[in-house]
C-alpha positions as CSV (number, residue, x, y, z in Angstrom):
1,M,15.3,-5.2,-6.6
2,E,15.1,-4.6,-10.8
3,S,18.8,-2.4,-11.4
4,D,18.3,1.1,-12.0
5,S,18.9,0.5,-16.3
6,A,15.6,-1.9,-15.9
7,M,13.3,-0.1,-14.5
8,V,11.3,2.5,-16.3
9,A,8.3,5.0,-16.0
10,F,4.6,3.4,-15.7
11,P,3.1,4.2,-19.1
12,L,-0.2,5.3,-18.0
13,L,1.0,8.6,-16.4
14,T,0.0,11.5,-18.1
15,T,2.8,13.1,-19.7
16,P,4.9,15.0,-19.9
17,I,5.7,13.3,-16.8
18,E,8.0,15.8,-15.7
19,S,5.9,18.9,-15.1
20,N,2.6,16.3,-14.1
21,Y,3.8,13.7,-11.7
22,R,5.6,14.1,-8.4
23,A,5.4,11.1,-6.2
24,C,5.4,12.1,-2.5
25,T,2.0,13.9,-2.0
26,I,3.1,16.3,0.9
27,P,5.6,19.4,0.3
28,Y,8.0,18.6,3.6
29,R,9.0,22.3,1.8
30,F,8.8,24.8,-0.5
31,P,11.5,26.7,-2.8
32,S,11.5,29.4,-0.5
33,D,12.8,27.8,2.5
34,N,16.4,28.0,3.9
35,P,18.0,24.5,2.3
36,R,19.9,23.5,5.4
37,K,17.6,24.1,8.3
38,A,14.8,21.6,8.6
39,T,11.3,22.8,8.4
40,P,8.6,22.4,11.0
41,T,7.2,19.9,8.6
42,E,10.2,17.7,7.9
43,I,11.2,17.9,11.7
44,A,6.9,16.2,12.4
45,W,7.8,13.2,9.4
46,I,11.2,12.9,10.8
47,D,10.0,12.5,14.3
48,L,7.3,9.8,12.6
49,F,9.8,7.9,11.6
50,R,11.6,8.0,14.8
51,N,8.9,7.3,16.4
52,S,8.5,3.7,14.6
53,I,11.9,2.7,15.7
54,P,11.1,0.3,18.3
55,S,8.5,-1.5,16.8
56,F,11.1,-2.4,13.9
57,K,13.4,-3.0,16.7
58,K,11.5,-5.4,18.2
59,R,10.7,-7.0,15.3
60,A,14.2,-7.2,13.9
61,E,15.4,-9.0,17.3
62,S,13.0,-12.1,17.2
63,D,14.2,-12.6,13.3
64,T,15.5,-16.0,13.8
65,T,17.0,-16.2,10.3
66,V,19.7,-13.7,11.3
67,V,22.7,-14.7,13.5
68,D,23.2,-12.3,16.7
69,A,19.7,-10.6,15.7
70,P,19.1,-8.5,19.2
71,T,23.1,-6.8,19.0
72,K,22.1,-6.3,15.2
73,A,18.5,-4.6,15.4
74,E,20.5,-2.1,18.2
75,K,22.8,-1.3,16.1
76,F,19.7,-0.8,13.5
77,A,18.1,1.5,16.3
78,Q,21.2,3.0,16.8
79,R,21.9,3.9,13.0
80,Y,18.6,4.7,11.6
81,A,17.9,7.2,14.7
82,D,21.7,9.0,14.3
83,I,20.6,9.5,10.0
84,L,17.6,10.7,11.2
85,D,19.1,13.3,14.0
86,D,21.7,14.2,10.8
87,I,18.8,14.9,8.5
88,K,17.0,17.1,11.2
89,K,20.7,18.9,11.4
90,D,21.2,19.3,8.1
91,P,18.0,18.1,5.5
92,E,20.5,18.3,2.6
93,S,22.6,15.1,4.2
94,H,22.0,11.5,3.1
95,S,21.0,12.4,-0.4
96,G,18.3,14.9,0.9
97,P,16.3,17.0,1.5
98,P,13.9,14.4,2.9
99,D,10.6,13.0,1.3
100,C,8.3,10.2,2.4
101,T,10.2,8.3,0.1
102,L,14.1,9.0,1.0
103,L,13.1,7.7,4.8
104,C,11.7,4.4,4.3
105,R,14.3,4.3,1.8
106,L,17.1,4.6,4.4
107,R,15.5,2.7,7.0
108,E,15.3,0.0,4.8
109,Q,18.8,0.6,3.5
110,V,19.9,-0.1,7.5
111,L,18.0,-2.8,7.7
112,R,19.6,-4.7,4.9
113,E,22.7,-4.0,5.3
114,L,23.0,-5.3,9.0
115,G,21.6,-8.7,7.2
116,F,17.8,-8.1,8.4
117,R,15.8,-9.3,4.6
118,D,11.9,-9.4,6.3
119,I,11.7,-8.7,9.8
120,F,8.0,-9.2,9.5
121,K,8.2,-12.3,7.6
122,K,6.3,-14.5,10.8
123,V,3.9,-12.5,11.7
124,K,2.7,-11.7,7.7
125,D,2.6,-15.7,7.6
126,E,0.5,-15.9,10.5
127,E,-2.0,-13.5,9.1
128,N,-2.2,-14.6,5.9
129,T,-3.1,-18.0,7.2
130,K,-5.6,-16.6,9.2
131,A,-6.8,-14.9,6.4
132,I,-7.4,-17.4,3.7
133,S,-9.5,-19.7,6.4
134,L,-12.1,-16.5,6.7
135,F,-11.6,-16.0,2.7
136,P,-14.3,-18.1,2.1
137,E,-16.9,-16.7,4.1
138,V,-16.4,-13.5,3.0
139,V,-16.9,-13.6,-0.4
140,R,-19.9,-15.8,1.1
141,L,-21.3,-12.7,2.2
142,N,-20.6,-10.6,-0.3
143,D,-22.2,-12.4,-3.0
144,D,-25.4,-12.9,-1.0
145,I,-25.6,-8.9,-1.3
146,E,-28.3,-9.1,-4.5
147,D,-28.1,-5.2,-5.2
148,G,-24.9,-4.5,-7.3
149,G,-24.3,-0.9,-5.6
150,K,-24.7,-2.4,-2.1
151,R,-22.5,-5.2,-3.0
152,L,-19.7,-2.5,-3.9
153,E,-19.8,-0.4,-0.7
154,N,-19.4,-3.6,1.1
155,L,-16.9,-4.5,-1.2
156,V,-15.1,-1.1,-0.7
157,R,-15.7,-1.4,3.3
158,G,-13.8,-4.2,3.3
159,I,-10.2,-2.9,1.5
160,F,-10.6,-0.1,4.6
161,A,-11.3,-2.9,6.9
162,G,-8.0,-5.0,5.2
163,N,-6.1,-2.0,5.0
164,I,-5.9,-1.3,8.8
165,F,-3.3,-4.7,8.9
166,D,-0.4,-2.2,9.1
167,L,2.7,-2.6,11.2
168,G,4.4,0.5,9.5
169,S,2.1,2.5,11.5
170,A,3.3,2.8,15.2
171,Q,0.3,3.0,16.9
172,L,-1.8,0.0,14.9
173,A,1.6,-1.6,15.5
174,E,0.8,-2.0,18.7
175,V,-2.8,-2.3,19.0
176,F,-1.8,-5.0,17.0
177,S,0.9,-7.0,19.1
178,R,-2.0,-6.1,22.3
179,D,-5.2,-7.4,20.6
180,G,-4.9,-8.4,17.1
181,M,-7.4,-7.2,14.7
182,S,-10.8,-8.7,13.8
183,F,-11.6,-7.6,10.2
184,L,-15.4,-8.0,10.2
185,A,-15.8,-6.0,13.2
186,S,-13.4,-3.6,11.7
187,C,-16.0,-3.6,8.8
188,Q,-18.2,-2.2,10.7
189,N,-16.4,0.4,12.5
190,L,-15.0,2.3,9.7
191,V,-15.8,6.4,10.1
192,P,-18.8,7.3,9.2
193,R,-19.2,8.7,5.4
194,P,-18.9,11.2,4.1
195,W,-14.8,10.4,4.4
196,V,-12.2,13.0,4.2
197,I,-12.5,12.4,0.3
198,D,-15.5,10.1,-0.3
199,D,-16.1,10.0,-4.3
200,L,-17.9,6.7,-3.3
201,D,-21.2,7.7,-5.3
202,T,-19.6,8.7,-8.6
203,F,-18.0,5.6,-8.6
204,K,-21.1,3.8,-7.9
205,A,-22.8,5.3,-10.2
206,K,-19.9,4.5,-13.2
207,W,-19.6,1.0,-12.1
208,N,-23.4,0.6,-12.9
209,K,-23.0,1.9,-15.9
210,K,-19.6,1.0,-17.0
211,S,-17.4,-1.8,-17.3
212,W,-13.4,-1.8,-18.0
213,K,-11.0,-4.1,-19.6
214,K,-8.3,-4.4,-18.0
215,A,-7.7,-2.8,-14.2
216,V,-4.3,-2.6,-12.7
217,I,-3.9,-2.6,-8.8
218,F,-1.2,-1.9,-6.5
219,V,-1.8,-3.9,-3.6
220,D,-0.5,-3.2,-0.6
221,N,-0.2,-5.5,3.0
222,S,-0.1,-8.8,3.4
223,G,-3.1,-10.9,5.6
224,A,-6.3,-9.1,5.6
225,D,-5.7,-6.2,3.6
226,V,-4.7,-8.0,0.3
227,I,-6.8,-11.3,1.3
228,L,-10.1,-10.5,2.4
229,G,-10.0,-7.1,1.3
230,I,-8.5,-6.8,-2.3
231,L,-9.4,-10.3,-3.4
232,P,-12.9,-9.8,-3.0
233,F,-13.0,-6.6,-4.8
234,A,-11.0,-8.1,-7.8
235,R,-12.8,-11.0,-7.5
236,E,-16.0,-9.6,-8.7
237,L,-14.2,-7.2,-11.3
238,L,-13.7,-10.3,-12.7
239,K,-17.2,-12.0,-12.9
240,R,-17.7,-8.3,-14.6
241,G,-15.6,-9.5,-17.8
242,T,-12.4,-7.1,-16.5
243,Q,-9.0,-8.7,-16.8
244,V,-7.2,-7.8,-13.9
245,V,-3.4,-7.4,-12.8
246,L,-2.3,-7.3,-9.2
247,A,1.3,-5.4,-8.8
248,A,3.5,-6.6,-5.9
249,N,6.6,-5.8,-4.3
250,D,9.7,-7.3,-6.0
251,L,11.4,-6.8,-2.2
252,P,10.0,-7.1,1.4
253,S,9.3,-3.8,2.8
254,I,7.2,-3.4,6.4
255,N,4.4,-6.3,6.5
256,D,3.6,-5.3,2.3
257,V,2.7,-8.6,0.3
258,T,5.7,-9.7,-2.1
259,Y,5.3,-11.1,-5.7
260,P,6.4,-14.4,-4.8
261,E,3.8,-14.2,-1.2
262,L,1.0,-13.4,-3.4
263,I,1.5,-16.1,-6.3
264,E,1.6,-18.3,-2.9
265,I,-1.5,-17.0,-1.3
266,I,-3.5,-17.0,-4.4
267,S,-2.5,-20.7,-5.1
268,K,-4.3,-21.9,-2.0
269,L,-7.4,-19.7,-2.1
270,K,-7.8,-21.2,-6.0
271,D,-9.7,-24.9,-6.3
272,E,-8.9,-27.7,-7.8
273,S,-10.7,-26.6,-11.3
274,G,-8.5,-22.8,-10.7
275,K,-11.1,-21.0,-10.2
276,L,-11.7,-18.4,-7.0
277,I,-14.7,-19.6,-5.4
278,G,-16.4,-20.3,-8.3
279,V,-15.1,-17.1,-10.6
280,D,-12.5,-18.2,-13.0
281,T,-9.2,-17.0,-13.0
282,S,-7.8,-17.2,-16.7
283,N,-8.2,-13.5,-16.3
284,L,-6.1,-12.4,-12.8
285,L,-2.5,-11.5,-13.6
286,I,0.1,-11.1,-11.2
287,A,2.8,-8.9,-11.6
288,N,6.1,-7.7,-9.7
289,S,5.9,-3.8,-9.5
290,G,9.9,-4.2,-9.1
291,N,9.4,-1.9,-6.0
292,D,11.0,-2.4,-2.7
293,L,9.3,0.5,-0.4
294,P,6.1,0.7,1.7
295,V,5.8,4.0,-0.9
296,I,6.1,4.0,-4.7
297,D,7.4,6.2,-7.2
298,L,5.4,5.8,-10.4
299,T,8.2,7.0,-12.0
300,R,10.3,3.6,-11.9
301,V,8.3,0.5,-12.0
302,S,9.3,-3.5,-13.5
303,Q,9.4,-3.8,-17.6
304,E,7.0,-6.8,-16.6
305,L,4.7,-4.3,-15.2
306,A,4.8,-1.6,-17.6
307,Y,4.1,-4.4,-20.4
308,L,0.8,-5.1,-18.8
309,A,-0.4,-2.4,-17.5
310,S,0.3,-0.2,-21.1
311,D,-3.9,-1.4,-22.6
312,A,-5.3,-1.0,-19.2
313,D,-7.9,1.2,-18.4
314,L,-8.3,1.5,-14.4
315,V,-5.8,2.0,-11.9
316,I,-5.9,1.7,-8.5
317,L,-3.5,2.3,-5.8
318,E,-4.4,0.7,-2.8
319,G,-3.0,1.8,0.9
320,M,-2.0,5.0,2.5
321,G,1.8,4.3,0.9
322,R,1.0,3.7,-2.4
323,G,-2.2,5.9,-2.6
324,I,-2.7,8.6,0.2
325,E,1.1,9.5,1.0
326,T,2.1,9.2,-2.8
327,N,0.1,8.9,-5.7
328,L,-2.7,10.9,-4.5
329,Y,-2.6,13.5,-7.1
330,A,-0.9,11.5,-9.6
331,Q,-3.0,12.1,-13.2
332,F,-3.0,9.0,-15.4
333,K,-4.3,8.6,-19.2
334,C,-6.9,6.1,-17.5
335,D,-9.9,6.1,-14.9
336,S,-7.7,5.5,-12.0
337,L,-8.5,5.1,-7.6
338,K,-7.1,5.8,-5.1
339,I,-8.2,4.0,-1.8
340,G,-6.8,3.7,1.5
341,M,-7.1,4.4,5.1
342,V,-5.8,7.6,7.1
343,K,-2.8,6.3,9.6
344,H,-1.2,9.5,10.7
345,P,-2.0,11.7,12.5
346,E,0.4,13.8,10.4
347,V,-1.9,13.0,7.0
348,A,-4.8,13.5,8.8
349,Q,-3.8,17.1,9.5
350,F,-2.9,17.3,6.2
351,L,-6.0,16.1,4.6
352,G,-8.4,18.2,7.4
353,G,-9.4,14.8,8.3
354,R,-9.6,12.5,11.2
355,L,-7.1,10.1,11.9
356,Y,-8.8,6.2,10.7
357,D,-10.3,8.3,8.3
358,C,-11.1,6.9,4.6
359,V,-9.8,8.2,1.8
360,F,-11.4,7.0,-1.4
361,K,-10.7,9.7,-4.7
362,Y,-12.1,8.6,-8.2
363,N,-10.7,10.4,-11.4
364,E,-12.4,10.0,-14.5
365,V,-11.1,10.7,-17.9
366,L,-13.7,11.0,-20.0
367,G,-12.3,9.6,-23.6
């Protein structure tokens, strides 16, 4: 990760940032709550993170890059569980009070201290290989839809279907290890509209009338998510003349795609003339966001991303971590989209929706 001094605020956040921006969407506590006593919301979220420990431990045990991985995986499970217990007893311990960013960061810190750099590497590589083989067919199915509005809706459904590949969700990690996931079946099986936040019709109307000069897309998971969900959508933007910046994590976290992995994926998808199935990619840029978590605080991004994003007129935050659990209410100086699937019951309850419901939040800034 870049040093603290090298991190800057995302330039398209509405200013003043101090009074307009709060990264975490769900308040775990209010000013009137006792600072030394965990709130019911804090307890629910601490339990959610605790429930994910077995699936993380299992991945860590089989990490062949770490000497004595099973013993160290056991240490991770115990150490992280102890930290969560501490926070339950005293919410101000471990740099608390807790929010989703702190709980993610503490988990990553424990893994990294024990030498685990990328416990999901094997499954990410396998899923990327599978998704790369499916990419031409998914693009062809989209290109065959002549109506622009219907094609857009199909692309959006593809983003949701891809976003299911999230091994940070305990339930989905279990489903994945048992059954695997079919991208095309997932497209068909999304919860019916209207979704819990559903601005798709508004966005579709704008899509038909408006074109954006430059879009910044914060990407989420490896595999079907980025390859079969985001990249066909990014390709459609490129076809319309929009420059696209894909912002990916600096360091591994869960099964999120990293900057080096994304560069490799795109080089594999391009043909010998550098095109993405017939579409020129000279306007496709890949940026290192500077982030190392499955959520993102936009007051801390890399200088590289800040520079590339400064003249964008569309910001897209994709995935539950970046677009729902953080940044759902983030305000920007330009148009923005938050797109993600609700994969935690606690998030569904907060939004008043269903588990595996979809969020498609579009905010237009009238210039």
